[in-house]
C-alpha positions in Angstrom: 0.0 0.0 0.0 1.3 3.4 -1.0 1.9 6.1 1.6 0.7 9.6 1.0 4.2 10.7 0.2 4.6 8.1 -2.5 1.3 9.1 -4.1 2.3 12.8 -4.0 5.6 11.9 -5.7 3.9 9.9 -8.4 1.5 12.8 -9.1 4.3 15.3 -9.1 6.3 13.2 -11.7 3.2 12.9 -13.8 2.5 16.7 -13.6 6.1 17.4 -14.5 5.9 15.1 -17.5 2.7 16.7 -18.6 4.1 20.2 -18.3 7.3 19.2 -20.3 5.0 17.9 -23.0 3.0 21.1 -23.1 6.2 23.1 -23.3 7.5 21.0 -26.1 4.3 21.4 -28.0 4.3 25.2 -27.5 7.9 25.3 -28.8 6.8 23.2 -31.8 8.9 20.2 -30.8 7.1 17.0 -32.0 10.0 14.6 -31.5 8.8 13.4 -28.1 12.4 13.4 -26.9 13.1 14.2 -23.3 14.8 17.4 -22.3 15.9 19.1 -19.1 15.0 22.6 -18.1 17.8 24.3 -16.2 18.4 27.7 -14.7 21.8 28.6 -16.0 23.3 32.1 -16.0 25.5 31.2 -18.9 22.4 30.4 -21.0 20.9 33.8 -20.5 24.1 35.8 -20.9 24.5 34.9 -24.6 23.0 37.3 -27.1 21.9 35.5 -30.2 22.4 37.1 -33.6 18.9 37.3 -35.0 19.4 39.8 -37.8 20.0 37.1 -40.4 17.0 35.1 -39.3 14.8 38.2 -39.3 16.0 39.2 -42.7 15.2 35.7 -44.0 11.7 35.9 -42.5 11.0 39.3 -44.1 12.1 37.9 -47.5 9.9 34.9 -47.1 7.0 37.1 -46.2 7.6 39.3 -49.3 7.8 36.3 -51.5 4.6 34.7 -50.1 2.6 38.0 -49.9 2.5 39.8 -53.2 0.2 42.4 -51.6 3.0 43.4 -49.3 5.4 43.8 -52.3 2.8 45.9 -54.1 2.2 48.1 -51.0 6.0 48.4 -50.6 6.3 49.5 -54.3 3.5 52.0 -53.9 4.8 53.5 -50.7 1.6 52.4 -48.9 3.2 50.3 -46.2 2.2 50.8 -42.5 4.9 52.6 -40.5 7.9 50.4 -39.9 6.7 47.5 -42.1 8.6 48.3 -45.3 12.0 49.4 -44.5 
């Protein structure tokens, strides 16, 4: 027979697994591979270079949205959208 502490531990492990699955889904990770969440000062002290990624996303949007290209060509872009 399980003690209350053992039951609480099993529930906590299940809840942790559920939350990791929810986090993985929110991040778009469908591999179902386990991962560890850590609190590391080194992980947060790095500054990623996002300029190339952002430029790529802008070009992808322009190629997929001819209306954006047309607005850009006509000077009718909302402020900050067509730089």
